[in-house]
C-alpha positions as CSV (number, residue, x, y, z in Angstrom):
1,M,0.0,0.0,0.0
2,A,2.7,2.5,0.9
3,E,4.6,1.9,-2.4
4,R,1.4,2.5,-4.4
5,L,0.6,5.6,-2.3
6,D,4.1,7.0,-2.9
7,K,3.7,6.6,-6.7
8,Q,0.2,8.2,-6.6
9,L,1.3,11.2,-4.5
10,E,4.2,11.7,-7.0
11,N,1.7,11.6,-9.9
12,L,-0.6,14.1,-8.3
13,K,2.0,16.6,-7.2
14,I,0.9,18.9,-10.0
15,L,-2.4,19.5,-8.2
16,P,-2.9,23.0,-6.6
17,Q,-2.2,23.1,-2.9
18,H,-5.8,23.6,-1.9
19,L,-6.6,20.1,-3.3
20,K,-3.9,18.3,-1.5
21,R,-5.9,17.1,1.5
22,V,-6.5,13.4,2.4
23,Q,-9.0,12.2,5.0
24,I,-8.2,8.9,6.8
25,N,-10.9,6.9,8.5
26,E,-13.7,8.9,6.9
27,S,-16.1,6.0,6.6
28,N,-14.3,3.2,8.5
29,E,-11.9,2.9,11.4
30,Y,-8.4,1.8,10.7
31,Y,-7.5,1.8,14.4
32,L,-9.7,-1.2,15.3
33,P,-7.7,-4.0,17.0
34,Q,-9.0,-6.5,14.5
35,V,-7.9,-4.4,11.5
36,I,-4.4,-3.7,13.0
37,N,-3.9,-7.3,13.9
38,E,-5.1,-8.6,10.5
39,L,-2.8,-6.2,8.6
40,K,0.2,-7.1,10.8
41,K,-0.6,-10.8,10.2
42,Q,-0.9,-10.4,6.5
43,H,2.0,-8.0,6.0
44,N,4.1,-8.5,9.1
45,R,4.6,-4.7,9.4
46,D,2.8,-1.6,10.5
47,V,1.1,-0.5,7.3
48,M,-0.4,2.7,8.8
49,L,3.0,3.9,10.0
50,E,4.4,3.3,6.6
51,I,1.6,5.4,5.1
52,L,2.2,8.2,7.5
53,K,5.9,8.2,6.6
54,V,5.2,8.4,2.9
55,F,3.1,11.5,3.5
56,E,5.9,13.0,5.6
57,K,8.5,12.2,2.9
58,H,6.5,13.9,0.3
59,W,6.0,17.0,2.5
60,N,9.7,17.2,3.2
61,N,10.3,17.0,-0.6
62,G,7.9,19.9,-1.3
63,N,4.9,17.9,-2.3
64,K,2.8,19.1,0.7
65,W,-0.2,17.0,1.4
66,M,-2.4,17.7,4.5
67,L,-3.8,14.8,6.5
68,H,-7.1,14.8,8.3
69,I,-7.4,11.7,10.6
70,L,-10.7,10.8,12.3
71,S,-10.7,8.2,15.0
72,K,-12.6,6.9,18.0
73,S,-9.8,4.5,19.0
74,H,-7.1,4.9,21.6
75,L,-4.9,2.9,19.3
76,I,-4.0,6.1,17.4
77,L,-1.6,6.5,20.2
78,N,0.5,3.8,18.7
79,H,1.6,6.4,16.1
80,L,1.8,9.3,18.5
81,D,5.6,9.9,17.9
82,Q,5.2,9.9,14.1
83,L,2.1,12.2,14.4
84,K,4.1,14.6,16.6
85,N,6.7,14.8,13.8
86,M,4.0,15.6,11.4
87,K,2.0,18.1,13.5
88,H,2.4,20.8,10.8
89,M,0.6,18.7,8.3
90,V,-1.9,16.7,10.4
91,Q,-5.3,17.4,11.9
92,I,-6.7,14.8,14.2
93,E,-10.3,14.5,15.3
94,I,-11.2,12.1,18.1
95,S,-14.8,11.4,19.1
96,I,-15.8,9.9,22.3
97,S,-18.4,7.1,22.6
98,S,-20.3,6.4,25.7
99,I,-23.5,4.7,26.9
100,D,-24.1,7.6,29.3
101,E,-26.8,9.6,27.5
102,K,-26.2,12.7,29.6
103,L,-22.5,12.7,28.8
104,I,-23.2,12.2,25.1
105,R,-25.6,15.2,25.2
106,D,-23.0,17.3,27.0
107,L,-20.2,16.5,24.5
108,E,-22.2,16.3,21.3
109,F,-25.3,18.3,21.9
110,Y,-26.1,18.9,18.2
111,T,-26.0,15.2,17.2
112,P,-29.3,13.4,16.6
113,Q,-30.6,11.3,19.4
C-alpha cells in the first residue's frame, strides 16, 4: 500500500495546494484492533506507520499533502511519535463514545438522538 501511495502522490504533485488534502478513517476505522492485527498478520509490518511516513517524505520534498485523521480509538496513540513529527501537516479529530446519554448530550449536543 505504501509503495502505491508513494507513486500516486508523486503523480498528483501537480495539483494545486488547496486540493492536496487526504482524509483517513472517513467512513471506516483503521484503528480497530481487528484491523491492525489482521494487517500485521498479512504484511508483518505496521502499514499505517508506513503510510504516514510516505506523506511525511512527500511533505519534506515539497509535495505538501495535509492529512485529516478521524478516530474513536485509543490505538491512534501507537503512532503518536510519528504524528508529533507531522504536526504541521496533520489534523486529528477524536470522538468519544459512551453509553451515558447525559455525557453524550454534554459532549455532542447537536448530534441526533
